[in-house]
C-alpha positions in Angstrom: 0.0 0.0 0.0 2.9 2.4 0.8 4.2 1.7 -2.8 0.9 2.8 -4.2 1.0 6.0 -2.1 4.5 6.8 -3.3 3.4 6.4 -6.9 0.5 8.8 -6.4 2.7 11.4 -4.8 5.2 11.1 -7.7 2.3 11.5 -10.1 1.2 14.7 -8.3 4.7 16.0 -8.2 5.0 15.4 -12.0 1.7 17.2 -12.5 3.2 20.2 -10.6 6.3 20.3 -12.8 4.2 20.1 -16.0 1.5 22.5 -15.1 3.2 24.7 -12.5 1.5 25.9 -9.3 1.2 29.6 -10.3 -2.4 30.7 -10.7 -3.9 27.9 -8.7 -6.4 29.2 -6.2 -5.7 29.4 -2.5 -8.0 27.4 -0.3 -9.1 28.5 3.2 -11.1 25.7 4.9 -12.8 26.7 8.1 -14.1 23.8 10.3 -16.0 24.8 13.4 -16.4 22.4 16.3 -19.9 21.6 17.6 -21.5 23.9 15.1 -25.3 23.8 15.2 -27.6 24.2 12.2 -29.1 27.3 13.7 -26.0 29.1 15.0 -25.5 31.7 12.3 -27.7 34.6 11.3 -27.7 33.4 7.7 -29.2 30.1 8.9 -31.9 31.8 11.1 -30.1 32.8 14.3 -31.3 36.0 15.9 -29.6 36.0 19.3 -26.1 35.1 18.0 -24.6 37.9 15.9 -22.5 36.8 12.9 -22.2 39.8 10.5 -18.9 38.6 8.9 -20.2 35.0 8.3 -23.5 36.3 7.0 -21.6 38.6 4.6 -19.6 35.5 3.5 -22.9 33.7 2.7 -24.3 36.8 0.9 -21.2 37.0 -1.3 -21.1 33.2 -1.9 -23.2 30.1 -1.8 -25.1 28.6 1.1 -26.1 24.9 1.2 -29.3 23.7 3.0 -28.6 19.9 2.9 -24.9 19.7 3.9 -23.9 16.9 6.3 -21.1 15.9 8.6 -19.9 12.3 8.1 -20.6 11.5 11.8 -22.4 13.0 14.8 -19.1 13.2 16.7 -15.8 14.8 15.7 -12.8 12.5 15.0 -14.7 10.4 12.3 -15.9 13.6 10.6 -12.4 15.1 10.5 -10.9 11.8 9.2 -13.6 11.7 6.4 -12.8 15.3 5.3 -9.1 14.6 5.1 -9.4 11.2 3.4 -12.5 11.5 1.3 -13.7 8.3 2.8 -16.6 7.3 4.9 -15.6 6.7 8.6 -17.0 3.1 8.1 -14.5 2.4 5.3 -11.7 3.9 7.5 -12.8 1.9 10.5 -12.5 5.2 12.4 -16.0 5.5 13.7 -15.9 7.3 17.1 -14.3 10.2 18.8 -10.9 9.3 20.0 -10.7 7.5 22.4 -14.5 6.9 22.6 -16.8 5.7 25.4 -16.2 2.4 27.3 -19.4 0.6 28.1 -18.3 -2.9 29.2 -21.7 -4.0 30.4 -23.7 -2.8 27.4 -25.8 -5.1 25.3 -23.5 -5.0 22.3 -19.7 -5.0 22.1 -18.0 -2.3 20.0 -15.6 -3.5 17.2 -11.9 -3.1 17.4 -11.9 0.2 15.6 -9.0 2.4 14.5 -7.9 5.6 16.3 -5.7 7.0 13.6 -5.4 7.7 9.9 -3.3 5.1 8.0 -0.1 6.5 6.5 -0.9 4.5 3.4 -3.6 7.0 2.5 -2.8 10.1 0.5 -4.7 12.7 2.4 -6.0 16.1 1.1 -3.1 18.1 2.4 -0.6 15.6 1.0 -2.2 15.8 -2.4 -2.1 19.6 -2.5 1.4 19.8 -1.0 2.8 17.6 -3.8 1.0 19.9 -6.3 2.9 22.9 -5.0 0.7 24.2 -2.2 1.9 25.5 1.2 -0.2 23.7 3.8 -0.9 25.0 7.3 -2.9 23.4 10.0 -4.4 25.5 12.8 -6.5 24.4 15.8 -8.0 21.1 16.8 -6.6 17.8 15.4 -7.9 15.0 17.6 -6.7 12.3 15.3 -3.9 10.9 17.4 -4.0 7.3 18.7 -3.8 8.2 22.3 -1.6 5.8 24.3 -0.5 3.8 21.3 3.2 3.4 20.4 3.0 5.3 17.2 1.1 8.3 18.6 4.0 10.7 17.9 3.8 9.7 14.2 0.3 11.0 13.6 0.4 14.8 14.1 -0.7 17.1 11.3 2.9 17.5 10.1 3.0 13.7 9.6 0.0 13.8 7.3 0.9 16.5 4.8 0.8 19.8 6.7 3.9 22.0 6.6 3.1 23.5 10.0 0.9 22.6 13.0 -0.4 25.3 15.3 -2.5 24.0 18.1 -3.1 20.4 16.9 -2.6 17.6 19.4 -4.6 14.8 21.0 -7.1 17.1 22.7 -10.7 17.3 21.5 -11.1 20.5 23.6 -8.8 23.0 25.2 -7.3 21.4 28.3 -4.3 23.6 28.9 -3.9 25.5 32.2 -6.1 28.3 31.0 -8.3 26.4 28.5 -9.6 29.0 26.2 -7.5 31.7 27.9 -3.7 31.9 28.2 -1.7 29.8 28.9 -2.9 27.3 26.2 -0.4 24.5 26.3 -0.6 23.8 22.5 2.2 23.0 20.0 3.3 25.9 17.8 1.2 28.4 19.7 2.8 30.9 22.1 0.9 31.5 25.3 0.9 35.2 24.7 -0.1 37.3 27.7 -2.6 36.8 30.4 -6.2 37.2 29.2 -5.4 36.3 25.5 -8.2 34.2 24.0 -7.5 31.0 22.1 -9.6 31.8 19.0 -7.9 35.1 18.6 -4.4 33.7 19.0 -5.0 30.9 16.5 -6.4 33.6 14.1 -3.2 35.6 14.6 -1.2 32.6 13.5 -3.5 32.0 10.5 -3.2 35.6 9.5 0.6 35.4 9.6 0.4 32.3 7.4 -1.5 34.1 4.8 1.0 37.0 4.9 3.9 34.6 4.5 2.5 32.8 1.5 0.2 35.1 -0.4 1.5 35.9 -3.8 4.4 33.5 -3.4 2.7 30.1 -3.8 -0.8 28.8 -3.5 -1.8 27.7 0.0 -4.2 25.5 1.9 -5.1 27.2 5.2 -6.9 24.5 7.2 -8.4 26.2 10.3 -10.0 23.7 12.6 -11.5 25.8 15.4 -11.6 24.4 18.9 -14.6 26.7 19.4 -17.6 26.0 20.0 -16.7 23.0 22.0 -17.0 23.1 25.8 -15.8 24.4 28.2 -17.9 27.4 27.4 -15.6 30.4 27.9 -15.6 33.9 26.2 -14.1 37.3 26.8 -15.8 39.2 29.6 -17.0 42.1 27.5 -18.8 39.8 25.1 -20.4 37.8 27.9 -21.7 41.1 29.4 -22.9 42.2 26.0 -25.1 39.1 25.5 -26.2 39.0 29.2 -27.7 42.4 28.5 -29.2 41.3 25.2 -30.8 38.3 26.8 -32.8 40.5 29.1 -36.1 41.0 27.4 -35.1 39.1 24.2 -38.2 37.7 22.5 -37.0 34.1 21.9 -39.5 33.2 19.1 -37.2 30.5 17.7 -36.3 28.7 20.9 -32.7 29.7 20.6 -30.0 29.0 23.2 -29.8 32.3 25.2 -26.4 31.5 26.6 -24.3 34.7 26.8 -21.0 32.8 27.0 -21.6 30.6 24.0 -23.0 33.6 22.1 -19.7 35.4 22.9 -17.8 32.4 21.5 -19.8 32.6 18.3 -19.0 36.3 18.0 -15.3 35.5 18.4 -15.6 33.0 15.7 -17.3 35.5 13.5 -14.6 38.1 14.2 -12.0 35.5 13.2 -13.6 34.9 9.9 -13.7 38.7 9.3 -10.0 39.0 10.1 -9.1 36.2 7.7 -11.1 37.8 4.8 -9.6 41.2 5.5 -6.1 39.7 5.4 -6.8 38.1 2.0 -8.0 41.4 0.7 -5.0 43.3 2.2 -2.6 40.9 0.5 -4.5 41.2 -2.9 -5.4 37.5 -3.1 -9.0 37.5 -2.2 -10.2 37.1 -5.8 -8.1 33.9 -6.2 -9.1 32.3 -2.9 -11.8 29.7 -2.2 -13.3 30.0 1.3 -15.3 27.1 2.7 -17.0 27.2 6.2 -18.7 24.3 7.8 -18.8 22.2 11.0 -17.8 18.7 12.2 -21.1 17.8 13.9 -24.1 19.3 15.5 -24.1 21.8 18.3 -24.0 20.6 21.9 -27.5 21.8 22.8 -30.9 21.1 21.3 -31.5 24.9 21.0 -28.6 25.2 18.6 -30.2 22.9 16.0 -32.4 25.5 14.3 -35.6 23.4 14.8 -34.1 20.1 13.8 -34.4 17.1 16.1 -31.7 16.4 18.7 -28.0 17.6 18.6 -24.4 16.3 18.8 -24.1 12.6 19.4 -27.6 11.8 18.2 -28.8 9.9 15.1 -31.2 12.6 14.0 -30.7 15.6 11.8 -29.6 18.0 14.6 -26.5 15.8 15.1 -25.3 15.8 11.5 -26.8 18.6 9.3 -24.4 21.5 9.1 -24.2 25.0 7.7 -22.0 25.1 4.6 -20.9 28.3 3.0 -18.5 28.7 0.0 -17.1 31.8 -1.6 -14.9 32.3 -4.6 -15.3 35.8 -6.2 -16.2 35.6 -9.8 -16.5 31.8 -9.8 -19.2 31.1 -7.2 -22.5 33.0 -7.7 -23.3 35.6 -5.0 -26.2 34.9 -2.7 -26.9 31.5 -4.2 -28.5 28.7 -2.3 -28.2 25.0 -3.2 -30.4 22.1 -1.9 -28.3 19.2 -3.1 -26.9 16.8 -0.6 -23.3 17.4 0.3 -21.1 15.5 2.9 -17.7 15.9 4.4 -15.9 13.5 2.0 -16.8 15.7 -0.9 -14.3 18.5 0.0 -11.2 16.5 -1.1 -12.2 15.8 -4.7 -13.9 19.2 -4.9 -10.7 21.1 -4.0 -8.6 19.0 -6.4 -11.0 19.9 -9.2 -11.1 23.6 -8.4 -7.3 23.6 -8.2 -7.1 22.1 -11.7 -5.7 18.8 -10.4 -6.7 15.4 -11.5 -8.9 13.3 -9.2 -7.5 10.5 -7.1 -10.5 8.1 -7.1 -8.7 5.3 -5.3 -8.1 7.7 -2.4 -11.3 9.8 -2.0 -13.4 6.8 -2.8 -16.6 8.1 -1.2 -16.4 11.8 -2.0 -18.0 13.4 -5.0 -16.7 16.7 -6.4 -19.3 19.4 -6.0 -17.3 21.9 -8.1 -20.0 22.0 -10.8 -22.5 23.0 -8.1 -20.2 25.8 -7.0 -19.2 27.2 -10.3 -22.1 26.2 -12.5 -19.6 24.6 -15.0 -19.7 21.0 -16.0 -22.2 18.2 -15.1 -23.8 18.3 -11.7 -22.9 15.3 -9.5 -25.4 12.5 -9.5 -26.0 11.1 -6.0 -29.2 10.7 -4.0 -28.0 8.6 -1.1 -25.8 9.2 2.0 -24.9 6.8 4.8 -23.9 6.9 8.4 -22.5 4.1 10.6 -22.0 4.4 14.3 -21.3 1.1 16.1 -20.8 2.8 19.4 -22.6 4.0 22.5 -23.1 7.8 23.0 -26.2 9.8 23.7 -27.9 7.6 21.2 -27.9 3.8 20.9 -25.6 2.3 18.3 -27.1 2.8 14.8 -26.8 3.0 11.1 -28.6 5.5 8.9 -29.4 6.2 5.2 -30.8 9.2 3.5 -32.1 8.4 0.1 -33.7 11.3 -1.6 -36.1 12.8 0.9 -36.4 9.5 2.9 -34.3 8.8 5.9 -34.1 5.5 7.7 -32.4 4.8 11.0 -31.6 1.3 12.2 -30.8 0.8 15.9 -28.4 -2.2 16.3 -29.4 -3.3 19.7 -32.9 -4.5 18.8 -33.4 -3.7 15.1 -35.8 -0.9 15.7 -36.4 1.3 12.7 -37.3 4.9 12.3 -38.4 6.2 8.9 -38.9 9.9 8.1 -39.9 12.0 5.1 -37.5 14.9 5.5 -39.3 17.0 2.9 -42.6 17.1 4.8 -41.1 16.4 8.3 -37.6 17.9 8.5 -37.8 17.8 12.3 -38.3 14.0 12.2 -41.4 14.0 14.4 -43.4 11.3 12.6 -41.9 7.8 12.4 -43.4 6.2 9.3 -41.7 2.8 9.6 -44.9 0.9 10.4 -47.0 2.9 7.9 -44.6 2.3 5.0 -43.0 -1.0 5.7 -42.0 -1.6 2.0 -40.1 1.7 1.9 -38.4 0.9 5.2 -37.4 -2.6 4.0 -36.0 -1.2 0.7 -33.9 1.4 2.5 -32.7 -1.1 5.1 -31.6 -3.4 2.3 -29.6 -0.6 0.7 -28.1 0.3 4.0 -27.0 -3.3 4.6 -25.6 -3.6 1.1 -23.6 -0.4 1.6 -22.1 -1.7 4.8 -20.8 -4.8 3.1 -19.4 -2.6 0.3 -17.3 -0.5 2.6 -16.4 -3.5 4.9 -18.0 -1.7 7.9 -17.3 -3.1 11.3 -20.3 -4.5 13.1 -21.0 -4.9 16.7 -21.3 -8.3 18.4 -23.2 -9.7 21.4 -21.5 -8.7 24.6 -20.9 -11.8 26.9 -20.6 -9.4 29.8 -23.9 -7.7 29.2 -25.9 -6.8 32.3 -29.6 -6.0 31.6 -29.7 -3.5 34.4 -27.0 -1.5 32.9 -28.4 1.6 31.1 -25.3 3.6 30.6 -24.8 4.9 27.1 -28.4 4.9 26.1 -29.5 8.1 27.8 -29.7 11.6 26.6 -26.4 12.7 28.1 -25.4 16.2 29.0 -23.9 19.1 27.0 -20.2 19.0 27.2 -19.9 15.2 27.1 -17.9 13.8 24.2 
């Protein structure tokens, strides 16, 4: 497998020599942690204030059926980088996952790392002449395993790593405030805020590379993950706003989290301003999305449930894309998009040949973005979660407007018509058994095709044990 990878990298290097890297678009990929469907103004939020992000949407394209590859973070991140379903990777839970030794089913022996045999997105772009910088949350290290030190961002195609380590949330002495305890990131001075400091580093990266070579700026925010912490002035601002606020949309009126959202929005504004200052904004693709749903029901914009759950609130994400002169301003697309799609999309937008043996499950959405070429044909998406979290272990399929969820413990099925019931309130599995059976057959066939790992009966199961099947609390992994 390593021989195959070397061959692909040599092919990409040859492409670089033949075609050159000059003129290729810069790529700024912004991945927000625990981002709810209803967190931005352009997606309906009224309490949170996101003027920079809303402007990004107004100047670009907004998607209404964009999905994360999993309801928790590590699998979603692996899917984006590899272009493969988490089920195919066998990386299906957040690292290191929950341990439920007395649960009904035993989880499979899943992976907690990305194989080096894979050519990941940053490696493909790097070999094509791109400078590659990683900023923020990584959470793809095999914690406690002998090869942990061989799986940092710089071991997987990034030139630099600022902030990426095994953490899924800030755990330094000051957490979101200095000191941070993160690689490549100075602690600054007392009171410095993590989102701001990471943005400082990202802005510097733009300044160092703009006009010299194309770059991939992969900014993987720690925010909005717990612990909820925000600058005092913003907390006070939203405390004041919450008083008397007419909460007609059942939004989360948490002044601290709202302050975190505003810091995120300010970060986006600063990055855009730097691109404009350096004169490269017109040749830069900006994509903004999230890794899984928000950590509260009230962040889901009316969708059912939230992070860690099998329903739409756990996986449907905002997705905004901007490329001046290439992506239509103020456009909205309803086609289904999922995390694996970014890899082949960026390759096509950069004028590079696809690597179908790598991004096996991703489909380039470049034609949707630019209006050039044939639109991708895909009506079906899948999810596979053989683990315990807030929900019971499950698999899911969306086929057109239909969504089926299969719970592994007892085979229970839930069937929803997302067109008429986007909030998944009306389970139609018993009313439409033929539709449910057809979708279940497709789901099972897909699992075989990707060699998905399945759960097995747990010999240590204790019927009285209920851990892992409850709703859980915000802030839990």
